[in-house]
N, C-alpha and C positions, 0 to 999 in steps of 0.2 A: 648539370653534368657532375658526376662523381669523380673524385680524383684520389689517387694514391700519392700522398705527400712524402717526398724524399728530402732528407737533410743534406745540405752542402757542408761537408766536413772540413774542407780545405781553406775556406775563407769566411770572414764575417763581413757584414755590410761596411763597417768602419775601415776594414783593410782594403776594400776595393777602391781603386782610383776612378775619379770621374772621367767619362769619355774614353775609357780604355777597355778593349775587348779582353776578356779573361775566360779561359777554359777551366771547368771544374767538373767534379763528379757529384751527381745526386743519386745516391744508391748505385745502381749499375749503369746509369745513363750519363754519357758525356754531354754536357751542356755548355753553351756560351753564356756569359753574363755581361751586362752593360749597365753601369750605374751612370745616370744622368741626373745630377742633383739629388732630389728626394725619391726618384723613381728608379727601380731596378727591373730590368728586362732579362728574361731567360729565353733561350732559343736553342734549336738544334746546333750542335757544334760543327756540323759539316754542311756544306752547300748542297741544296737539293738537286743541283745540276750535275756536278761531277765529283762530289764528296770532298772537296778541298776543305781544309781547316779554316773556318771563318775567323777564328781568333788570330790567325796569321795575317788577316786582312787589316783594314783601317776604316775609319769613319770619314764620309765625305762632308762637304760644307753644310749639308742639310741634316747631318746626324744619322745618315743611313749607313748600314754595314756594307762594305765593298769586299767582294770575294777576291782573294789574291790570284786566283787562277785565270778567270775570264772577265773580271771586273763587273760582274752582275751586282746590282744594288738591291738591298732589302731594308724595309722599314722595320726596326726592332719592335715597334709597338704592335704590329699586326702581321708581320711576315710577308707583306705584299712586296712583290718584285717591282721596283720602280723604274727599271730600264726597259721593260716591255717584253722580256723573253717568256713570261708566262709561268715561271716557277714560283712556288710559295714556300717560304721558310717556316718550319714548324716553330711556334712560340708556345710558351708555357706560363701559367699563372704562378705568381710568387706570393708568399706570405712569410711573416716573421714570428718567431717565438723567442722572446728575449733577444739575444745577440745572434741567434741562429737564423739562417736563410732556408726556407723550404720551397721546393719546386713541385708543382702538381702535374701528374701524368694521368691522362684520362683512363678511367677503368673501362674495359670492354664489357659490353652487356650482352 
């Protein structure tokens, strides 16, 4: 799959806190970021159910993102809804160029 890679201009990897949900802009896209050790996850900033800001939520004991509005849980690695409602959180690939974070958005064919 081909991607359009957009740079996060508001944060570097070193500035992100572990296990803290952070909203950022990648080009014109609002994304959520979650750093867990050496892994950085990027995901849609809003819940696929009712569009609540996921970065206003929290992480549960399993490291899943909890939506602040209806407490739906999402796995940041694959976007899977782990509380059974059937919604899928959009996730994005991440790569690095020096200190910069780039997020990939699928190109439509």
